[in-house]
Structures are given as structure tokens and as C-alpha cells.
gemmi code that builds the backbone of each chain (N, CA, C; Angstrom):
import gemmi

chains = {
    "A": [
        ("MET", (25.359, -61.382, -43.045), (26.790, -61.146, -43.254), (27.100, -59.673, -43.011)),
        ("SER", (28.275, -59.455, -42.478), (28.578, -58.063, -42.172), (30.047, -57.783, -42.399)),
        ("LEU", (30.498, -56.695, -41.827), (31.855, -56.229, -42.039), (32.536, -55.998, -40.702)),
        ("GLU", (33.799, -56.425, -40.652), (34.651, -56.089, -39.513), (35.881, -55.433, -40.112)),
        ("ILE", (36.431, -54.434, -39.458), (37.583, -53.732, -40.017), (38.735, -53.792, -39.026)),
        ("LYS", (39.868, -54.357, -39.483), (41.045, -54.441, -38.618), (42.101, -53.451, -39.115)),
        ("ASP", (42.834, -52.857, -38.190), (43.945, -51.962, -38.526), (45.240, -52.581, -38.028)),
        ("GLU", (46.302, -52.445, -38.838), (47.628, -52.849, -38.366), (48.609, -51.750, -38.722)),
        ("ARG", (49.533, -51.489, -37.806), (50.562, -50.473, -38.051), (51.808, -51.159, -38.558)),
        ("VAL", (52.332, -50.746, -39.708), (53.605, -51.258, -40.215), (54.467, -50.043, -40.523)),
        ("ASP", (55.419, -49.751, -39.627), (56.242, -48.540, -39.700), (55.334, -47.312, -39.798)),
        ("ASP", (55.509, -46.521, -40.860), (54.672, -45.310, -40.932), (53.408, -45.542, -41.759)),
        ("ALA", (53.140, -46.796, -42.101), (51.943, -47.091, -42.892), (50.845, -47.704, -42.019)),
        ("LEU", (49.615, -47.441, -42.427), (48.468, -48.083, -41.788), (47.935, -49.124, -42.764)),
        ("VAL", (47.815, -50.363, -42.298), (47.211, -51.413, -43.121), (45.773, -51.588, -42.644)),
        ("ILE", (44.837, -51.379, -43.554), (43.418, -51.550, -43.223), (42.953, -52.870, -43.842)),
        ("ILE", (42.381, -53.735, -43.008), (41.971, -55.069, -43.464), (40.455, -55.209, -43.279)),
        ("PRO", (39.680, -55.004, -44.329), (38.238, -55.234, -44.194), (37.945, -56.735, -44.264)),
        ("VAL", (37.179, -57.228, -43.301), (36.876, -58.655, -43.217), (35.380, -58.845, -43.464)),
        ("GLY", (35.028, -59.644, -44.482), (33.611, -59.868, -44.767), (33.197, -59.177, -46.045)),
        ("ARG", (32.233, -58.268, -45.949), (31.750, -57.647, -47.178), (31.561, -56.149, -47.047)),
        ("VAL", (32.012, -55.445, -48.098), (31.721, -54.020, -48.211), (30.660, -53.896, -49.287)),
        ("ASP", (29.435, -53.601, -48.854), (28.316, -53.518, -49.792), (27.460, -52.307, -49.447)),
        ("SER", (26.250, -52.272, -49.982), (25.414, -51.081, -49.774), (25.133, -50.843, -48.289)),
        ("ARG", (25.074, -51.916, -47.503), (24.727, -51.745, -46.093), (25.937, -51.400, -45.227)),
        ("THR", (27.113, -51.910, -45.589), (28.279, -51.721, -44.723), (29.247, -50.635, -45.210)),
        ("ALA", (29.005, -50.085, -46.407), (29.950, -49.108, -46.962), (30.043, -47.853, -46.099)),
        ("GLY", (28.967, -47.479, -45.436), (28.993, -46.293, -44.581), (29.979, -46.456, -43.429)),
        ("GLU", (29.989, -47.646, -42.851), (30.915, -47.965, -41.762), (32.365, -47.951, -42.278)),
        ("PHE", (32.555, -48.495, -43.470), (33.886, -48.517, -44.096), (34.356, -47.078, -44.365)),
        ("GLU", (33.455, -46.266, -44.896), (33.790, -44.865, -45.195), (34.194, -44.112, -43.919)),
        ("THR", (33.401, -44.276, -42.863), (33.698, -43.590, -41.600), (35.087, -43.985, -41.090)),
        ("HIS", (35.400, -45.278, -41.198), (36.685, -45.786, -40.713), (37.853, -45.208, -41.533)),
        ("VAL", (37.718, -45.280, -42.861), (38.821, -44.889, -43.745), (39.027, -43.374, -43.715)),
        ("ILE", (37.943, -42.632, -43.845), (38.070, -41.172, -43.859), (38.527, -40.682, -42.480)),
        ("GLY", (38.083, -41.388, -41.423), (38.539, -41.049, -40.075), (40.049, -41.197, -39.942)),
        ("ALA", (40.594, -42.270, -40.521), (42.045, -42.498, -40.455), (42.800, -41.371, -41.170)),
        ("ILE", (42.276, -40.955, -42.327), (42.949, -39.887, -43.086), (42.838, -38.562, -42.328)),
        ("THR", (41.679, -38.314, -41.756), (41.487, -37.096, -40.971), (42.428, -37.075, -39.773)),
        ("ASN", (42.741, -38.261, -39.237), (43.661, -38.352, -38.104), (45.121, -38.227, -38.520)),
        ("GLY", (45.363, -38.024, -39.815), (46.725, -37.749, -40.257), (47.445, -38.892, -40.927)),
        ("GLU", (46.770, -40.027, -41.164), (47.448, -41.124, -41.863), (47.772, -40.690, -43.292)),
        ("LYS", (49.009, -40.955, -43.720), (49.450, -40.524, -45.053), (49.733, -41.707, -45.979)),
        ("LYS", (50.012, -42.869, -45.382), (50.284, -44.066, -46.181), (49.301, -45.149, -45.760)),
        ("ILE", (48.422, -45.517, -46.667), (47.423, -46.533, -46.328), (47.483, -47.667, -47.341)),
        ("LEU", (47.608, -48.887, -46.814), (47.535, -50.080, -47.667), (46.246, -50.823, -47.296)),
        ("PHE", (45.427, -51.090, -48.303), (44.234, -51.897, -48.079), (44.586, -53.345, -48.391)),
        ("ASP", (44.579, -54.186, -47.361), (44.837, -55.620, -47.538), (43.467, -56.297, -47.656)),
        ("LEU", (43.138, -56.774, -48.888), (41.799, -57.309, -49.135), (41.744, -58.833, -49.039)),
        ("SER", (42.746, -59.430, -48.374), (42.814, -60.895, -48.335), (41.620, -61.527, -47.621)),
        ("GLU", (40.950, -60.780, -46.751), (39.810, -61.354, -46.013), (38.479, -60.743, -46.455)),
        ("LEU", (38.510, -60.073, -47.611), (37.288, -59.449, -48.119), (36.584, -60.424, -49.065)),
        ("VAL", (35.315, -60.682, -48.811), (34.550, -61.640, -49.608), (33.850, -60.931, -50.768)),
        ("TYR", (33.262, -59.768, -50.494), (32.546, -59.008, -51.524), (32.932, -57.548, -51.472)),
        ("LEU", (32.988, -56.954, -52.634), (33.167, -55.505, -52.726), (32.227, -55.003, -53.813)),
        ("SER", (31.340, -54.089, -53.463), (30.422, -53.536, -54.458), (30.908, -52.149, -54.866)),
        ("SER", (30.149, -51.485, -55.740), (30.515, -50.134, -56.165), (30.548, -49.185, -54.974)),
        ("ALA", (29.770, -49.476, -53.936), (29.783, -48.634, -52.736), (31.164, -48.680, -52.076)),
        ("GLY", (31.851, -49.823, -52.199), (33.199, -49.946, -51.660), (34.221, -49.236, -52.531)),
        ("LEU", (34.063, -49.347, -53.861), (34.960, -48.625, -54.770), (34.876, -47.118, -54.511)),
        ("ARG", (33.655, -46.667, -54.236), (33.415, -45.256, -53.976), (34.270, -44.772, -52.792)),
        ("VAL", (34.344, -45.579, -51.735), (35.127, -45.197, -50.549), (36.616, -45.155, -50.899)),
        ("LEU", (37.082, -46.135, -51.695), (38.502, -46.144, -52.079), (38.837, -44.917, -52.928)),
        ("LEU", (37.903, -44.518, -53.796), (38.150, -43.324, -54.615), (38.191, -42.070, -53.741)),
        ("MET", (37.301, -41.972, -52.774), (37.318, -40.827, -51.851), (38.654, -40.759, -51.133)),
        ("ALA", (39.141, -41.925, -50.681), (40.422, -41.966, -49.963), (41.562, -41.547, -50.897)),
        ("ALA", (41.531, -42.056, -52.138), (42.601, -41.727, -53.095), (42.611, -40.233, -53.393)),
        ("LYS", (41.447, -39.629, -53.520), (41.383, -38.180, -53.772), (41.989, -37.410, -52.604)),
        ("ARG", (41.672, -37.847, -51.375), (42.170, -37.120, -50.203), (43.666, -37.309, -49.988)),
        ("LEU", (44.213, -38.442, -50.452), (45.637, -38.701, -50.228), (46.504, -38.193, -51.373)),
        ("ARG", (45.896, -37.584, -52.363), (46.692, -37.029, -53.466), (47.510, -35.855, -52.935)),
        ("GLY", (48.759, -35.755, -53.386), (49.596, -34.681, -52.903), (50.124, -34.999, -51.523)),
        ("GLY", (51.135, -35.826, -51.458), (51.773, -36.097, -50.173), (51.423, -37.421, -49.541)),
        ("GLY", (50.352, -38.061, -49.991), (49.964, -39.333, -49.392), (50.172, -40.491, -50.344)),
        ("LYS", (50.025, -41.697, -49.812), (50.143, -42.892, -50.646), (49.029, -43.871, -50.306)),
        ("LEU", (48.528, -44.519, -51.339), (47.478, -45.508, -51.137), (47.747, -46.664, -52.080)),
        ("ALA", (47.642, -47.885, -51.579), (47.761, -49.061, -52.431), (46.784, -50.115, -51.937)),
        ("VAL", (46.545, -51.101, -52.807), (45.608, -52.173, -52.498), (46.318, -53.486, -52.795)),
        ("CYS", (46.154, -54.495, -51.915), (46.821, -55.768, -52.189), (45.948, -56.957, -51.838)),
        ("SER", (46.367, -58.118, -52.333), (45.819, -59.429, -51.926), (44.327, -59.589, -52.222)),
        ("MET", (43.918, -59.241, -53.455), (42.495, -59.361, -53.764), (42.173, -60.678, -54.471)),
        ("SER", (40.955, -61.161, -54.247), (40.488, -62.382, -54.906), (40.211, -62.085, -56.385)),
        ("ASP", (40.027, -63.129, -57.173), (39.736, -62.941, -58.597), (38.443, -62.164, -58.809)),
        ("GLY", (37.419, -62.469, -57.994), (36.137, -61.775, -58.134), (36.270, -60.284, -57.869)),
        ("ILE", (37.006, -59.940, -56.830), (37.175, -58.528, -56.490), (38.066, -57.829, -57.513)),
        ("ARG", (39.059, -58.553, -58.016), (39.892, -57.968, -59.064), (39.043, -57.595, -60.285)),
        ("GLN", (38.071, -58.446, -60.595), (37.200, -58.170, -61.726), (36.396, -56.870, -61.502)),
        ("VAL", (35.939, -56.686, -60.271), (35.202, -55.459, -59.947), (36.113, -54.238, -60.146)),
        ("PHE", (37.358, -54.339, -59.719), (38.320, -53.253, -59.910), (38.541, -52.981, -61.399)),
        ("GLU", (38.688, -54.055, -62.169), (38.972, -53.885, -63.601), (37.800, -53.241, -64.319)),
        ("ILE", (36.588, -53.744, -64.055), (35.419, -53.199, -64.751), (35.187, -51.739, -64.351)),
        ("GLY", (35.455, -51.434, -63.094), (35.281, -50.059, -62.634), (36.384, -49.122, -63.088)),
        ("GLY", (37.423, -49.665, -63.742), (38.533, -48.829, -64.195), (39.475, -48.457, -63.064)),
        ("PHE", (39.429, -49.190, -61.954), (40.248, -48.825, -60.803), (41.663, -49.385, -60.870)),
        ("THR", (41.884, -50.404, -61.724), (43.255, -50.895, -61.859), (44.124, -49.856, -62.573)),
        ("LYS", (43.475, -48.882, -63.238), (44.231, -47.843, -63.935), (44.615, -46.687, -63.021)),
        ("ILE", (43.897, -46.532, -61.915), (44.152, -45.350, -61.070), (44.715, -45.687, -59.687)),
        ("LEU", (44.604, -46.938, -59.255), (45.147, -47.298, -57.944), (46.244, -48.349, -58.121)),
        ("PRO", (47.338, -48.253, -57.338), (48.364, -49.295, -57.395), (47.806, -50.599, -56.809)),
        ("ILE", (47.770, -51.640, -57.647), (47.258, -52.940, -57.217), (48.453, -53.862, -57.024)),
        ("LYS", (48.646, -54.365, -55.815), (49.811, -55.190, -55.508), (49.382, -56.611, -55.184)),
        ("LYS", (50.322, -57.530, -55.476), (50.014, -58.943, -55.278), (49.774, -59.242, -53.791)),
        ("ASP", (50.700, -58.823, -52.958), (50.564, -59.077, -51.522), (51.272, -57.953, -50.756)),
        ("ARG", (51.335, -58.089, -49.455), (51.934, -57.016, -48.646), (53.403, -56.788, -48.975)),
        ("ALA", (54.137, -57.896, -49.183), (55.569, -57.761, -49.486), (55.745, -56.959, -50.774)),
        ("ASP", (54.917, -57.262, -51.763), (54.963, -56.548, -53.041), (54.642, -55.064, -52.819)),
        ("ALA", (53.652, -54.794, -51.995), (53.244, -53.406, -51.755), (54.338, -52.620, -51.037)),
        ("PHE", (54.860, -53.200, -49.956), (55.860, -52.466, -49.173), (57.196, -52.391, -49.898)),
        ("GLY", (57.453, -53.377, -50.786), (58.709, -53.358, -51.525), (58.751, -52.295, -52.600)),
        ("THR", (57.602, -51.816, -53.034), (57.597, -50.933, -54.203), (57.060, -49.537, -53.960)),
        ("TRP", (56.570, -49.257, -52.759), (56.029, -47.876, -52.663), (56.885, -46.905, -51.903)),
    ],
    "B": [
        ("MET", (19.628, -83.585, -64.556), (19.555, -82.171, -64.943), (19.397, -81.307, -63.681)),
        ("PRO", (20.455, -80.564, -63.300), (20.329, -79.759, -62.088), (19.372, -78.584, -62.295)),
        ("SER", (18.426, -78.464, -61.404), (17.561, -77.288, -61.447), (17.170, -76.939, -60.021)),
        ("ASP", (17.019, -75.663, -59.746), (16.578, -75.221, -58.432), (15.999, -73.824, -58.540)),
        ("TRP", (15.236, -73.467, -57.536), (14.638, -72.131, -57.564), (14.428, -71.622, -56.155)),
        ("LEU", (14.305, -70.302, -56.050), (14.133, -69.653, -54.750), (13.345, -68.366, -54.984)),
        ("THR", (12.375, -68.115, -54.137), (11.671, -66.821, -54.205), (11.727, -66.164, -52.836)),
        ("LEU", (11.814, -64.837, -52.851), (11.932, -64.069, -51.609), (11.110, -62.791, -51.727)),
        ("GLN", (10.517, -62.368, -50.627), (9.903, -61.032, -50.556), (10.456, -60.355, -49.315)),
        ("PHE", (10.764, -59.088, -49.450), (11.287, -58.373, -48.280), (10.975, -56.880, -48.402)),
        ("ASP", (11.096, -56.178, -47.271), (10.787, -54.748, -47.226), (11.911, -53.932, -47.856)),
        ("ASN", (11.576, -52.674, -48.166), (12.536, -51.782, -48.814), (13.479, -51.130, -47.806)),
        ("THR", (14.298, -51.971, -47.135), (15.360, -51.453, -46.259), (16.659, -52.179, -46.598)),
        ("LEU", (17.795, -51.505, -46.330), (19.088, -52.127, -46.631), (19.351, -53.331, -45.726)),
        ("ASP", (18.820, -53.310, -44.503), (18.969, -54.472, -43.619), (18.227, -55.685, -44.184)),
        ("ALA", (17.009, -55.453, -44.676), (16.235, -56.567, -45.248), (16.913, -57.084, -46.515)),
        ("LEU", (17.493, -56.164, -47.304), (18.235, -56.585, -48.499), (19.419, -57.464, -48.107)),
        ("SER", (20.127, -57.071, -47.056), (21.283, -57.842, -46.614), (20.868, -59.258, -46.190)),
        ("ASP", (19.750, -59.358, -45.475), (19.248, -60.682, -45.082), (18.879, -61.512, -46.318)),
        ("ALA", (18.280, -60.864, -47.312), (17.908, -61.568, -48.544), (19.160, -62.093, -49.257)),
        ("LEU", (20.206, -61.267, -49.294), (21.451, -61.689, -49.953), (22.075, -62.883, -49.223)),
        ("THR", (21.997, -62.869, -47.897), (22.508, -63.998, -47.124), (21.742, -65.271, -47.473)),
        ("ALA", (20.426, -65.164, -47.602), (19.596, -66.326, -47.940), (19.904, -66.827, -49.354)),
        ("ILE", (20.122, -65.905, -50.281), (20.419, -66.291, -51.661), (21.779, -66.997, -51.728)),
        ("GLU", (22.748, -66.458, -51.000), (24.065, -67.078, -50.996), (24.000, -68.490, -50.394)),
        ("ALA", (23.241, -68.648, -49.297), (23.113, -69.977, -48.666), (22.459, -70.962, -49.644)),
        ("HIS", (21.456, -70.483, -50.375), (20.791, -71.338, -51.359), (21.780, -71.764, -52.458)),
        ("GLY", (22.495, -70.787, -52.999), (23.429, -71.070, -54.088), (24.537, -72.028, -53.668)),
        ("GLU", (25.011, -71.856, -52.426), (26.057, -72.765, -51.928), (25.501, -74.180, -51.772)),
        ("ALA", (24.269, -74.276, -51.241), (23.662, -75.600, -51.045), (23.425, -76.293, -52.385)),
        ("GLU", (23.163, -75.510, -53.437), (22.893, -76.078, -54.762), (24.147, -76.148, -55.630)),
        ("ASN", (25.295, -75.880, -55.030), (26.580, -75.968, -55.744), (26.663, -75.087, -56.978)),
        ("TRP", (26.152, -73.878, -56.879), (26.316, -72.938, -57.991), (27.802, -72.657, -58.208)),
        ("PRO", (28.180, -72.343, -59.450), (29.567, -71.909, -59.691), (29.878, -70.652, -58.865)),
        ("MET", (31.131, -70.508, -58.441), (31.554, -69.330, -57.666), (31.168, -68.029, -58.355)),
        ("LYS", (31.307, -68.029, -59.674), (31.015, -66.828, -60.450), (29.556, -66.393, -60.258)),
        ("TRP", (28.661, -67.356, -60.239), (27.238, -67.021, -60.032), (27.004, -66.458, -58.638)),
        ("LEU", (27.639, -67.087, -57.644), (27.457, -66.611, -56.271), (27.897, -65.161, -56.150)),
        ("PHE", (29.078, -64.873, -56.677), (29.641, -63.523, -56.549), (28.820, -62.518, -57.354)),
        ("ASN", (28.592, -62.839, -58.632), (27.930, -61.866, -59.514), (26.470, -61.634, -59.137)),
        ("THR", (25.789, -62.691, -58.691), (24.389, -62.538, -58.300), (24.279, -61.656, -57.066)),
        ("ASN", (25.145, -61.918, -56.097), (25.170, -61.115, -54.885), (25.427, -59.652, -55.204)),
        ("LEU", (26.437, -59.432, -56.051), (26.802, -58.060, -56.404), (25.689, -57.372, -57.179)),
        ("ALA", (25.140, -58.060, -58.175), (24.126, -57.437, -59.040), (22.884, -57.071, -58.245)),
        ("ILE", (22.432, -57.973, -57.387), (21.222, -57.677, -56.609), (21.503, -56.548, -55.627)),
        ("ASP", (22.683, -56.563, -55.009), (23.015, -55.485, -54.074), (23.015, -54.136, -54.792)),
        ("GLU", (23.645, -54.076, -55.961), (23.726, -52.801, -56.692), (22.339, -52.301, -57.100)),
        ("LEU", (21.562, -53.174, -57.729), (20.287, -52.731, -58.300), (19.259, -52.452, -57.209)),
        ("VAL", (19.156, -53.345, -56.236), (18.097, -53.193, -55.229), (18.441, -52.078, -54.238)),
        ("SER", (19.728, -51.881, -53.933), (20.055, -50.756, -53.040), (19.713, -49.430, -53.719)),
        ("ASN", (19.890, -49.339, -55.031), (19.479, -48.122, -55.757), (17.969, -47.921, -55.664)),
        ("ILE", (17.217, -49.003, -55.826), (15.754, -48.919, -55.718), (15.375, -48.407, -54.327)),
        ("ILE", (15.990, -48.997, -53.303), (15.652, -48.624, -51.922), (16.019, -47.169, -51.636)),
        ("LYS", (17.196, -46.746, -52.139), (17.664, -45.396, -51.803), (16.969, -44.310, -52.620)),
        ("TYR", (16.666, -44.599, -53.890), (16.209, -43.526, -54.776), (14.827, -43.741, -55.387)),
        ("GLY", (14.238, -44.934, -55.221), (13.053, -45.258, -56.009), (11.713, -44.843, -55.439)),
        ("TYR", (11.681, -44.504, -54.145), (10.375, -44.280, -53.516), (10.210, -42.827, -53.093)),
        ("ALA", (9.060, -42.277, -53.431), (8.785, -40.877, -53.092), (8.188, -40.748, -51.688)),
        ("ASP", (7.691, -41.845, -51.127), (7.080, -41.765, -49.795), (7.943, -42.533, -48.778)),
        ("ASP", (7.510, -42.533, -47.530), (8.231, -43.264, -46.484), (7.514, -44.558, -46.116)),
        ("ALA", (6.596, -44.986, -46.946), (5.798, -46.171, -46.625), (6.621, -47.447, -46.825)),
        ("ARG", (6.117, -48.530, -46.277), (6.751, -49.827, -46.468), (6.378, -50.350, -47.853)),
        ("HIS", (7.357, -50.831, -48.585), (7.107, -51.409, -49.906), (7.718, -52.796, -49.960)),
        ("GLU", (7.142, -53.648, -50.771), (7.661, -55.003, -50.885), (8.480, -55.146, -52.172)),
        ("ILE", (9.598, -55.805, -52.043), (10.439, -56.131, -53.196), (10.457, -57.655, -53.310)),
        ("ALA", (10.255, -58.150, -54.510), (10.216, -59.602, -54.711), (11.364, -60.019, -55.625)),
        ("ILE", (12.021, -61.110, -55.268), (13.100, -61.659, -56.094), (12.817, -63.134, -56.337)),
        ("ALA", (12.994, -63.555, -57.575), (12.874, -64.975, -57.908), (14.133, -65.391, -58.656)),
        ("LEU", (14.680, -66.533, -58.276), (15.871, -67.064, -58.943), (15.546, -68.461, -59.463)),
        ("PHE", (15.819, -68.689, -60.737), (15.572, -69.997, -61.349), (16.845, -70.465, -62.014)),
        ("ARG", (17.245, -71.674, -61.668), (18.421, -72.228, -62.333), (17.986, -73.493, -63.082)),
        ("VAL", (18.366, -73.574, -64.351), (18.172, -74.798, -65.116), (19.481, -75.096, -65.834)),
        ("ASP", (20.076, -76.210, -65.520), (21.379, -76.592, -66.081), (22.393, -75.472, -65.914)),
        ("ASP", (22.901, -74.970, -67.040), (23.980, -73.984, -66.939), (23.465, -72.555, -67.044)),
        ("MET", (22.165, -72.353, -66.814), (21.618, -71.001, -66.894), (20.926, -70.607, -65.595)),
        ("LEU", (21.198, -69.364, -65.173), (20.551, -68.819, -63.978), (19.823, -67.531, -64.364)),
        ("ALA", (18.541, -67.472, -64.040), (17.763, -66.245, -64.254), (17.373, -65.671, -62.902)),
        ("VAL", (17.591, -64.364, -62.744), (17.199, -63.656, -61.526), (16.193, -62.595, -61.932)),
        ("MET", (15.038, -62.585, -61.279), (14.041, -61.551, -61.569), (13.772, -60.743, -60.307)),
        ("VAL", (13.700, -59.424, -60.493), (13.412, -58.516, -59.383), (12.178, -57.714, -59.749)),
        ("ARG", (11.205, -57.674, -58.862), (10.001, -56.867, -59.090), (9.805, -55.915, -57.921)),
        ("ASP", (9.470, -54.673, -58.250), (9.225, -53.686, -57.196), (8.230, -52.659, -57.707)),
        ("ASP", (7.639, -51.908, -56.765), (6.643, -50.904, -57.161), (7.188, -49.480, -57.012)),
        ("SER", (8.493, -49.327, -57.176), (9.082, -47.983, -57.104), (8.818, -47.247, -58.422)),
        ("ALA", (9.292, -45.985, -58.479), (9.088, -45.161, -59.676), (9.660, -45.871, -60.905)),
        ("ALA", (9.001, -45.675, -62.047), (9.466, -46.302, -63.284), (10.893, -45.859, -63.587)),
        ("PHE", (11.795, -46.824, -63.735), (13.198, -46.494, -64.001), (13.869, -47.705, -64.608)),
        ("ASP", (14.421, -47.514, -65.802), (15.169, -48.578, -66.464), (16.649, -48.335, -66.208)),
        ("PRO", (17.250, -49.060, -65.260), (18.645, -48.754, -64.912), (19.596, -48.959, -66.077)),
        ("PHE", (19.225, -49.851, -66.997), (20.150, -50.180, -68.089), (20.118, -49.144, -69.215)),
        ("GLU", (19.062, -48.322, -69.237), (18.961, -47.267, -70.251), (19.066, -45.877, -69.629)),
        ("ASP", (18.498, -45.707, -68.445), (18.363, -44.360, -67.879), (19.555, -43.933, -67.027)),
        ("ALA", (20.356, -44.893, -66.547), (21.513, -44.516, -65.721), (22.648, -44.071, -66.641)),
        ("PRO", (23.339, -42.967, -66.317), (24.430, -42.492, -67.177), (25.603, -43.478, -67.177)),
        ("GLU", (26.240, -43.624, -68.350), (27.422, -44.489, -68.458), (28.612, -43.783, -67.822)),
        ("PRO", (29.330, -44.427, -66.895), (30.502, -43.773, -66.315), (31.684, -43.808, -67.282)),
        ("ASP", (32.589, -42.836, -67.138), (33.839, -42.854, -67.910), (34.901, -43.473, -67.009)),
        ("THR", (35.261, -44.739, -67.298), (36.197, -45.444, -66.413), (37.656, -45.199, -66.808)),
        ("ASP", (37.880, -44.194, -67.675), (39.259, -43.850, -68.042), (39.747, -42.576, -67.359)),
        ("LEU", (38.885, -41.927, -66.588), (39.269, -40.661, -65.975), (40.301, -40.863, -64.870)),
        ("SER", (41.077, -39.804, -64.606), (42.065, -39.841, -63.516), (41.358, -39.760, -62.171)),
        ("ILE", (42.135, -39.958, -61.109), (41.568, -39.862, -59.754), (40.921, -38.497, -59.550)),
        ("GLU", (41.618, -37.439, -60.007), (41.095, -36.084, -59.793), (39.763, -35.861, -60.488)),
        ("ASP", (39.678, -36.332, -61.729), (38.508, -35.997, -62.547), (37.342, -36.945, -62.348)),
        ("ARG", (37.592, -38.045, -61.674), (36.558, -39.066, -61.605), (35.488, -38.718, -60.574)),
        ("PRO", (34.229, -38.761, -60.961), (33.186, -38.469, -59.974), (33.057, -39.621, -58.977)),
        ("ILE", (32.603, -39.297, -57.769), (32.364, -40.312, -56.749), (31.040, -41.000, -57.076)),
        ("GLY", (31.081, -42.292, -57.327), (29.829, -43.031, -57.519), (29.453, -43.244, -58.974)),
        ("GLY", (28.342, -43.925, -59.194), (27.821, -44.121, -60.543), (28.325, -45.363, -61.259)),
        ("LEU", (28.973, -46.282, -60.518), (29.548, -47.456, -61.180), (28.693, -48.715, -61.068)),
        ("GLY", (27.707, -48.709, -60.197), (26.979, -49.930, -59.876), (26.329, -50.596, -61.081)),
        ("VAL", (25.556, -49.841, -61.841), (24.844, -50.423, -62.982), (25.846, -50.889, -64.051)),
        ("HIS", (26.926, -50.130, -64.213), (27.970, -50.517, -65.164), (28.561, -51.881, -64.780)),
        ("LEU", (28.794, -52.102, -63.491), (29.293, -53.404, -63.028), (28.305, -54.507, -63.382)),
        ("VAL", (27.030, -54.264, -63.120), (26.015, -55.289, -63.376), (25.969, -55.635, -64.863)),
        ("LYS", (25.920, -54.610, -65.710), (25.813, -54.852, -67.156), (27.008, -55.648, -67.674)),
        ("THR", (28.178, -55.406, -67.074), (29.390, -56.080, -67.546), (29.498, -57.507, -66.997)),
        ("LEU", (29.095, -57.707, -65.744), (29.293, -59.014, -65.110), (28.239, -60.038, -65.518)),
        ("VAL", (27.039, -59.562, -65.856), (25.934, -60.462, -66.142), (25.813, -60.610, -67.659)),
        ("ASP", (25.440, -61.814, -68.126), (25.432, -62.056, -69.573), (24.340, -61.278, -70.303)),
        ("ASP", (23.166, -61.163, -69.685), (22.069, -60.481, -70.366), (21.205, -59.778, -69.325)),
        ("VAL", (20.816, -58.551, -69.607), (19.949, -57.804, -68.686), (18.722, -57.316, -69.444)),
        ("ARG", (17.584, -57.336, -68.768), (16.344, -56.852, -69.382), (15.556, -56.047, -68.372)),
        ("TYR", (14.798, -55.115, -68.906), (13.914, -54.329, -68.051), (12.585, -54.161, -68.741)),
        ("ARG", (11.501, -54.250, -67.965), (10.219, -53.820, -68.498), (9.352, -53.308, -67.357)),
        ("ARG", (8.400, -52.461, -67.746), (7.438, -51.921, -66.786), (6.136, -52.666, -67.004)),
        ("VAL", (5.661, -53.312, -65.957), (4.428, -54.102, -66.058), (3.500, -53.730, -64.911)),
        ("ASP", (2.305, -53.266, -65.221), (1.289, -52.995, -64.192), (1.848, -52.164, -63.031)),
        ("ASP", (2.442, -51.019, -63.350), (2.989, -50.121, -62.324), (4.125, -50.739, -61.519)),
        ("ARG", (4.759, -51.753, -62.083), (5.915, -52.335, -61.409), (7.110, -52.378, -62.362)),
        ("ASN", (8.298, -52.247, -61.774), (9.530, -52.474, -62.528), (9.855, -53.956, -62.460)),
        ("GLU", (10.275, -54.481, -63.569), (10.690, -55.890, -63.600), (12.049, -55.979, -64.287)),
        ("ILE", (13.037, -56.430, -63.521), (14.401, -56.568, -64.026), (14.691, -58.065, -64.136)),
        ("THR", (15.295, -58.473, -65.241), (15.713, -59.866, -65.405), (17.212, -59.896, -65.705)),
        ("LEU", (17.923, -60.746, -65.001), (19.362, -60.920, -65.210), (19.601, -62.371, -65.592)),
        ("ILE", (20.307, -62.592, -66.678), (20.607, -63.949, -67.123), (22.105, -64.202, -67.012)),
        ("GLN", (22.463, -65.318, -66.406), (23.877, -65.710, -66.358), (24.008, -67.144, -66.860)),
        ("ARG", (25.092, -67.386, -67.563), (25.391, -68.751, -67.997), (26.714, -69.176, -67.373)),
        ("ALA", (26.804, -70.443, -67.032), (28.064, -70.952, -66.506), (29.104, -70.895, -67.612)),
        ("ALA", (30.369, -70.720, -67.243), (31.433, -70.648, -68.242), (31.434, -71.912, -69.101)),
        ("ALA", (31.517, -71.721, -70.416), (31.485, -72.869, -71.323), (32.759, -73.684, -71.194)),
    ],
}
model = gemmi.Model(1)
for chain_id, residues in chains.items():
    chain = gemmi.Chain(chain_id)
    for i, (resn, *xyz) in enumerate(residues, 1):
        res = gemmi.Residue()
        res.name, res.seqid = resn, gemmi.SeqId(i, " ")
        for name, pos in zip(("N", "CA", "C"), xyz):
            atom = gemmi.Atom()
            atom.name, atom.element = name, gemmi.Element(name[0])
            atom.pos, atom.b_iso = gemmi.Position(*pos), 0.0
            res.add_atom(atom)
        chain.add_residue(res)
    model.add_chain(chain)
structure = gemmi.Structure()
structure.add_model(model)
structure.setup_entities()
């Protein structure tokens, strides 16, 4: 099992859609993709997790790096997560620091 | 009475770990494990074994990691054995503070915390120069 990463442009936001699993083996690829987007000047990033099967702490680590870099002028939100992935966010304390949205409409309607 | 078991041995590389996780998931799906077991087992083994692979060995030699999974009725036991440096992840890894803000939060350190929270019971012992981790999960009552 591996990871594929899709990007979609919605107005001035970049929607990043990881497909498959972000784990110890694929987190490096995810990090390169996400940090690369921020380095290229993306300021609004929505992570659509509807096609993500697994997320480990290695994946949370990348989201935290992105959130730190987008502080002050940028926006980051996460949407469409499965119950299992939501549990990982809750246990990691990430529901307290990242905006968690039900779906894309919810995310774009409120940020 | 549903029961099944699986044993695996693989080298200390993240690619070999990924193949092992794929095999474990295929086994669990074929045996109709609850979704919770599939997700939590995959996550727990990835967290613990990737730490062993990344930080546990002082040399560059090939090492073998062994995993055994036993399911009896509503209980699943996962055992991991390796010959890396003695390390009890459940006692020796620092507890993260999951209340910190984005600014103050350190990058990393959540893996063992996830495992301890998601799995019903965790055990560690050192036996004959090997680490032995046991994870117990029960199906939701």
C-alpha cells in the first residue's frame, strides 16, 4: 500500500488530497509535497482526507509543520475524515489546534 | 469460536515493514476482523516498529523483526520481538503534552501515546537480549 497525492485549485486555496496511507514509509513524500507547496507561496491549504485510509503520527507531524509555517497570514483546515482518522486527531490533541471541517462546503463556507 | 493466527518475520527496513502491514491487513480482512482492529493494529505496529527501525540499532547490519498475531473470539494479541537496544516504549518514551498551542508544540513524539490510547493493554519485557512487546485489543462490547 502506498500514497498518492492529488492537488486541486479552488480560487485562492489549494486542496491537497492524500489518497491511501500516510505512515512511517510515506510521510517523507507527504512532507516534501506539503512543505513544497508552502515554499511555493500557497497561503490557504485545505487537506481533504476523504480518500485517506490511514494516518499515523508521522502524518500528524507533517500537518503540524504546515500549521506552524502558515501561522501569521496563512490558513489551514482539514476536512472529510473517517472515524478512525478523527480518533487519531483527537488523541493527538489536534482537534484543539487545527480547524476540523465536516466537508469541503463546510470548510470553504467558514474560513 | 472464531480463532486465527499469523506470524511474520521481516528485515529492519521501512519497506519491509510496509509489506508486513499489507499482509496483516489482508489477513485481518479475510478473517473478518472488526474495522477497529484493522485500523488500530496497523497504526500500532507502524508506530512501534518504525521507531525500532529508525532508532533501535547501533549498527548497519540486517536484523530480523518477528510479529505474531493471535485472535481468539473477541480478543486479539499482537506480539513483536526484535533484537534492538533495550527500550520500553511505554515507560521510557516521554509523554507528550497534547494541550499545547501550535507554536509551543514540538514536532513529533505522539506515536507511542497513540498506541497506548488506542490499544486496550500494552506490555513490555526484555527476554534473552530481545525486546518483546505485547498489545491486547478486545472487540467493542
